[in-house]
C-alpha positions in Angstrom: -4.4 28.1 36.5 -0.9 27.0 37.6 1.4 25.6 34.8 4.7 23.5 35.2 7.8 24.9 33.4 10.9 22.7 33.3 14.4 23.0 32.2 17.4 20.3 32.0 21.0 20.1 32.3 23.1 17.6 30.4 26.5 16.5 31.8 28.7 16.7 28.8 31.3 14.3 30.3 28.5 11.5 30.7 26.5 12.2 27.5 27.3 9.6 24.7 24.9 11.1 22.1 22.6 8.1 21.9 19.5 10.1 21.1 17.2 8.2 23.4 16.4 11.6 25.3 15.4 13.0 21.9 13.0 10.2 21.1 11.6 10.3 24.6 10.9 14.0 24.9 7.3 14.5 23.8 7.6 17.9 23.0 11.0 17.6 21.1 12.7 20.0 23.5 16.2 18.1 23.0 18.4 17.8 19.9 21.9 16.7 19.1 24.6 19.6 18.9 25.8 20.6 15.5 29.4 20.5 16.8 31.1 17.4 18.3 33.0 17.3 21.6 36.7 16.3 22.1 35.6 12.5 21.8 34.0 13.4 18.4 30.5 12.9 19.9 27.4 15.1 19.1 26.0 15.7 22.6 22.3 16.1 23.5 21.3 19.8 24.0 18.2 21.6 25.1 16.5 23.2 22.1 16.1 27.2 22.1 12.3 26.8 22.6 10.9 27.0 26.0 8.4 24.2 26.1 10.0 21.9 28.5 7.4 20.9 31.2 10.0 18.9 33.2 8.2 15.7 32.7 11.5 13.8 33.5 11.1 11.3 30.4 14.5 12.2 29.2 16.2 11.5 32.5 14.5 8.3 32.8 15.6 6.9 29.5 19.3 8.2 29.8 21.3 5.1 30.2 24.3 7.1 31.5 22.2 9.5 34.0 23.7 12.5 32.1 20.4 14.6 32.4 18.9 16.5 35.5 15.5 17.8 35.2 14.4 21.0 37.2 10.8 21.9 37.6 9.0 25.0 39.0 5.3 26.0 39.0 4.5 29.2 37.4 1.3 31.1 37.8 
């Protein structure tokens, strides 16, 4: 049975740490970083777990289009 696996990249220059992507992710694959960037913002980052399916909900809700989703089918 084929299964979708996904991953995301978050553009640090565009992310403002609003957390909408965290709320939207059904598998809780996104969290805020422990460190702040030069602007003092805790950016969204992909968690260490590999549960992302590439559903794109995080990218859809991101008001700054900071998230790109990549998906591949694995057998």
